[in-house]
C-alpha positions in Angstrom: 0.0 0.0 0.0 1.3 3.4 -1.0 2.2 5.5 2.0 1.1 9.2 2.2 3.7 11.9 2.8 2.6 13.6 6.0 3.1 17.3 6.8 5.7 16.4 9.4 7.6 14.4 6.8 7.3 17.3 4.3 8.8 19.7 6.8 11.8 17.3 7.3 12.3 17.1 3.5 12.2 20.9 3.2 14.7 21.4 6.0 17.0 18.8 4.4 16.8 20.6 1.0 17.6 24.0 2.6 20.6 22.6 4.6 21.9 20.3 1.9 21.3 22.4 -1.3 20.4 25.9 -0.1 16.9 25.7 -1.7 14.4 27.1 0.8 10.8 25.9 0.1 9.7 26.3 3.7 7.4 29.2 3.0 5.7 27.7 -0.1 2.1 26.7 0.2 2.2 23.4 2.1 -1.0 21.9 0.6 0.3 22.5 -3.0 3.8 21.2 -2.2 2.4 18.1 -0.5 0.3 17.2 -3.6 3.3 17.6 -5.9 5.8 15.7 -3.6 3.2 12.9 -3.2 2.9 12.7 -6.9 6.6 12.3 -7.4 6.9 9.9 -4.5 4.3 7.7 -6.2 5.6 8.0 -9.7 9.1 6.9 -8.7 7.7 4.0 -6.6 9.6 4.6 -3.4 8.8 1.9 -0.8 9.2 4.3 2.1 9.6 7.9 3.1 13.1 7.1 4.5 14.3 5.9 1.1 12.8 8.9 -0.6 14.6 11.2 1.9 17.9 9.3 1.6 17.8 9.6 -2.2 17.1 13.3 -2.1 19.9 14.0 0.4 22.6 12.0 -1.4 21.8 12.1 -5.1 22.2 15.6 -6.6 20.8 14.4 -10.0 17.6 13.2 -8.3 17.4 16.5 -6.4 17.3 18.3 -9.8 14.5 16.0 -10.9 12.7 16.9 -7.6 13.0 20.6 -8.2 11.7 20.2 -11.8 8.7 18.3 -10.6 7.6 20.3 -7.7 8.1 23.8 -9.2 5.1 24.8 -11.3 6.1 25.2 -15.0 2.7 26.0 -16.6 3.0 28.8 -19.1 2.0 29.9 -22.6 2.7 32.7 -25.0 0.5 35.8 -24.7 -1.5 34.1 -21.9 -4.6 36.2 -21.1 -4.7 38.3 -24.3 -6.6 41.2 -22.6 -3.6 41.6 -20.3 -1.2 41.9 -23.3 -3.5 44.3 -25.0 -3.2 46.7 -22.0 0.6 46.3 -22.2 0.4 47.3 -25.9 -1.9 50.2 -25.5 -1.2 51.6 -22.1 2.2 50.5 -20.7 4.5 50.3 -23.6 3.7 53.8 -24.9 4.9 55.1 -21.5 8.0 52.9 -21.5 8.8 54.1 -25.0 9.6 57.5 -23.6 12.6 56.0 -21.6 16.1 56.0 -23.1 16.6 52.4 -22.0 14.0 49.8 -20.8 14.7 47.0 -18.4 12.0 44.3 -17.8 12.1 41.4 -15.4 10.1 38.2 -15.8 10.3 36.6 -12.4 9.4 32.9 -12.4 9.6 32.8 -16.2 9.5 29.0 -16.5 10.4 28.0 -20.1 10.4 31.5 -21.4 7.2 31.8 -23.4 6.1 35.0 -21.7 9.6 36.6 -22.2 9.3 35.9 -26.0 5.8 37.3 -25.9 7.1 40.5 -24.4 9.9 40.7 -27.0 7.4 40.5 -29.8 5.3 43.3 -28.3 8.4 45.5 -27.9 9.5 44.8 -31.5 6.0 45.8 -32.8 6.2 49.0 -30.6 9.5 49.8 -32.2 11.4 49.7 -28.9 13.0 46.3 -28.7 16.3 47.8 -29.7 16.6 49.8 -26.5 15.2 47.1 -24.2 16.7 44.3 -22.2 14.6 41.4 -20.8 15.6 39.4 -17.8 14.0 36.0 -17.3 14.6 34.2 -14.0 13.4 31.0 -12.4 14.4 28.8 -9.5 14.6 25.8 -11.8 17.8 25.5 -13.9 16.2 23.0 -16.3 13.5 25.4 -17.5 16.0 28.2 -17.8 18.0 26.1 -20.3 14.9 25.5 -22.3 14.1 29.3 -22.3 17.5 30.1 -23.6 17.0 28.0 -26.7 13.7 29.7 -27.7 12.3 26.4 -29.1 8.7 25.6 -28.3 6.3 22.8 -29.4 4.8 23.3 -32.8 1.5 21.9 -31.5 1.1 25.1 -29.4 1.5 27.6 -32.3 -2.2 27.7 -33.3 -3.2 28.6 -29.7 -0.4 31.1 -29.5 -1.4 32.6 -32.8 -5.0 33.1 -31.5 -3.7 34.7 -28.4 -1.5 37.0 -30.5 -4.5 38.1 -32.7 -6.7 38.7 -29.6 -3.8 40.8 -28.0 -3.8 43.2 -30.9 -1.0 41.6 -33.0 0.1 43.5 -36.0 1.6 40.8 -38.2 1.4 37.1 -39.1 2.5 35.3 -35.9 4.3 32.6 -37.9 6.7 35.3 -39.1 8.4 35.2 -35.7 9.4 31.5 -35.8 10.8 28.9 -38.2 8.9 25.5 -38.2 11.1 22.4 -38.0 8.9 19.3 -37.9 7.3 19.3 -34.4 9.3 22.3 -33.1 9.1 26.1 -33.6 12.4 28.0 -33.3 11.9 31.7 -32.5 13.8 34.5 -34.2 17.3 34.8 -32.8 17.0 38.6 -32.9 14.4 38.3 -30.2 16.7 36.2 -28.0 19.5 38.6 -28.3 17.7 41.1 -26.1 17.2 38.5 -23.3 19.2 37.4 -20.3 18.1 34.2 -18.6 19.5 33.0 -15.2 18.4 31.1 -12.1 17.1 33.2 -9.2 15.3 32.2 -6.0 12.6 34.6 -5.0 12.6 33.2 -1.5 16.3 33.8 -0.8 18.0 35.9 -3.5 18.2 39.7 -3.5 17.6 42.4 -6.0 20.0 42.5 -9.0 18.9 45.6 -11.0 16.5 48.4 -11.3 13.5 47.9 -13.7 10.8 49.8 -15.3 8.5 46.8 -15.5 8.4 43.6 -13.4 6.1 40.7 -14.3 5.5 37.8 -11.9 2.4 36.1 -13.0 0.8 33.1 -11.2 3.8 32.5 -8.9 2.8 34.2 -5.7 -0.3 31.9 -5.4 2.1 29.1 -4.5 3.6 31.0 -1.5 2.4 31.5 2.0 1.4 35.1 3.0 4.7 36.0 4.7 6.7 34.9 1.6 4.3 36.7 -0.7 5.0 40.0 1.2 8.8 39.3 1.2 8.7 38.8 -2.6 6.6 41.9 -3.1 9.1 43.9 -1.1 11.9 42.5 -3.3 10.0 43.7 -6.4 9.4 47.1 -4.8 13.2 47.4 -4.1 13.9 46.4 -7.7 11.3 48.7 -9.4 12.2 52.3 -10.1 9.7 55.1 -9.2 6.7 55.2 -11.6 7.6 51.6 -12.8 5.0 48.9 -13.3 4.4 45.7 -11.5 2.2 43.0 -13.2 0.8 39.9 -11.4 -1.4 36.9 -12.3 -5.2 37.0 -12.5 -5.7 35.6 -9.0 -2.9 37.7 -7.3 -3.0 41.2 -5.8 -1.0 43.6 -3.7 -4.1 44.5 -1.6 -3.4 44.1 2.1 0.3 44.0 1.4 2.9 46.6 2.5 2.9 47.9 -1.1 -0.8 48.7 -1.3 -0.7 52.4 -0.3 2.2 53.3 -2.7 0.8 51.7 -5.9 -2.1 52.5 -8.1 -3.9 49.8 -10.2 -3.9 50.5 -14.0 -7.4 49.7 -15.3 -8.9 46.2 -14.6 -5.8 44.1 -15.2 -3.5 43.1 -12.4 -1.0 45.9 -13.2 0.1 48.5 -10.7 2.2 51.7 -11.0 4.6 52.7 -8.3 4.6 56.1 -6.7 1.3 57.6 -7.7 
């Protein structure tokens, strides 16, 4: 009979990972973490929690698999087209007045949203003076993001998102089809920097005009949410923009009084 990972055992695992590898998941949502750890435990057919714990502590390769499995890597290009339409019509015209534009995609997963932003910047005529930073805790997804190669099977959906977001061209002009893969224009990737970054532990590394962290905070406990929001506040210049996911908000956070929401989308401007 398959054993169930208990909360107490989950805490032991999380403390092990912090001590052994420096990855701190202790302030992630416990219910969500427990489901994903349980799924991995069952998939890899461990006979006991003790053997699962031993493997994680002593096998760095398996630890990498663990990180890949328990971090949420669901993403798509131009997800929520109405959000991207607001970026096109409201946010980018303001950013266009800056001499240089720095944008941070925190928790970027495999990079689809970073490429989405690059396409918008190109169509706004400001990609040449922009730099996009994509970061994630998971090194495997960062490697995928650097390649700019995505499944061809997703291109119809992405093309629909593109049209709904106000796209100006034929979406297929941005990639080259190669059997079941789509390789995106290298000129887009030249304006991107991808690296690992742990929102729970790492500090600010630049000053940005726009920070996007969509559908990441929902997996954190409230204290960690506030810690990450403060990190974004430190990293965002005055009058810069912060964009979150559809189910996320800065209401009741330390930032609430110093930011103003832009329209109905989950975008806030600092210092107004």
